[in-house]
N, C-alpha and C positions, 0 to 999 in steps of 0.2 A: 668173529667179526672184529675189525679194528676201527677205532674212532679217534678223531682229533678235532679240536675247535681252534680256529684262527679268526680273530677279530669278529667273534660272534657267529661265524659260519661253521656249522658242524658237518664233518664228512664222516660217513660210515661206509665201510667196504666189507662185502661178503664175497668169497670166492667159491668156485666149484670146478672140479675136474670133469671133463666131458668125453674123455677117451682119446684115441689116437686117430690120425688122419695122414694120408700120404699126399704130398704135393711135390711135383717134379721128381718122383721116385725117391723122395726122402721122407722118413717117418717123423711126424711132429706130434707133440702132446698138446691137446686142445684144452684151454682154460677159459672159463667165463668169470666175469666179475660184475657184481651189482653194487651200484653206488647211490647213496642217498645224500643229498645236499639239503641241509636245513638252515634257514636264516633265523637265528636266534638273536639277531641284533635289532636295533630300532631303525635301521637304514634300509632303503630299497637298493638292491644290488643287481648287477647283470654279469653273468659269466661270459667273458669274451674269448678266452684262449685256454689251451691246455698244454702241459709239458709233462712227458712221461720219460722215466728211465726204466728200461726193462732189462733185468738181469736174468741170464740163462746160464746155468752152471756148465754147460758145454759150448757156449757161444760168447761172442763179444757183447758188450752192453749196447742195446739199441736205444736211440733217442727218438721220440715221436713228439712232434709239435703240430699245432694247427688251431684253426678257429673253432671255438665252441666244443661241444661234445655230441657225438652221434648226430651231427648235422644241425644241432640246436645251439642257440645262445640264450639260455633261459634268463628271465628277469624274476627275481624273488623279492617280494615285499616281506616286511617283518612277519614272522611265523609261517611263511610259505615253505614248501619243500619241493624238491625236484628229484625224481628217480630215473635212473637209466641202467641198462645192461650193455656190456660190450665183452670183448674177449681178445685173446692173443694165443699165438702158437709158439711153443718152445721146442728146441731140439732135445732137451733133457726133461726129466720128470721133476725137476726142482728149479725153481726160480723165484723171482720177486719183482714187484713193481713199486715205484714211488714217484711222486711228482707234485705238481701244484696246478691250480687254476688261477688265471689272471681274472680279477673281477674289477668292476668299476662301481663306485658309490654314485648313484644317479642324482644325488642332491649336490654333491661337491665336485663330481667328476674325477675324484681321486682314484687312481688305480692301486690295487694291492694284490698280493699273492695269498692264496689260501692253500695251505699244505694238505696234500693227500698223504696220509701216513703209509709207511712201507707195509705192503701186504704180501704174504707168501703165496706162491703158486706151486702146489705139490700134489702128486698122485696119492700121497699118504695122508691118512686122517691125522690131524693135529688136535691135541687136547687143549682146551682153553682154561 
């Protein structure tokens, strides 16, 4: 599991390899990731957008952006947390993801970025 805190918002990421799948006659490696967002600040914040850079050792870098996460734009009061799972397909058995969430402080309406630390996507077990 990787973790990082930005402006009092703690991001924890755990990944899992789910096997292979064929799409349009091409083999893909399927990965899932579980993310926990914890508000350790004294502010109430709302996640508005996401930005991902997906690295695949056999493919170009993919950029994914959009509103919220898994169709949600969660609001987190102090000490709240929000969990979600998602996934991605890679052409190789080795890759990584990193990115950030855009959040807004609901008291001041200040927008800020919360870093999602780089996490590995691999079919091999990694020791921590």
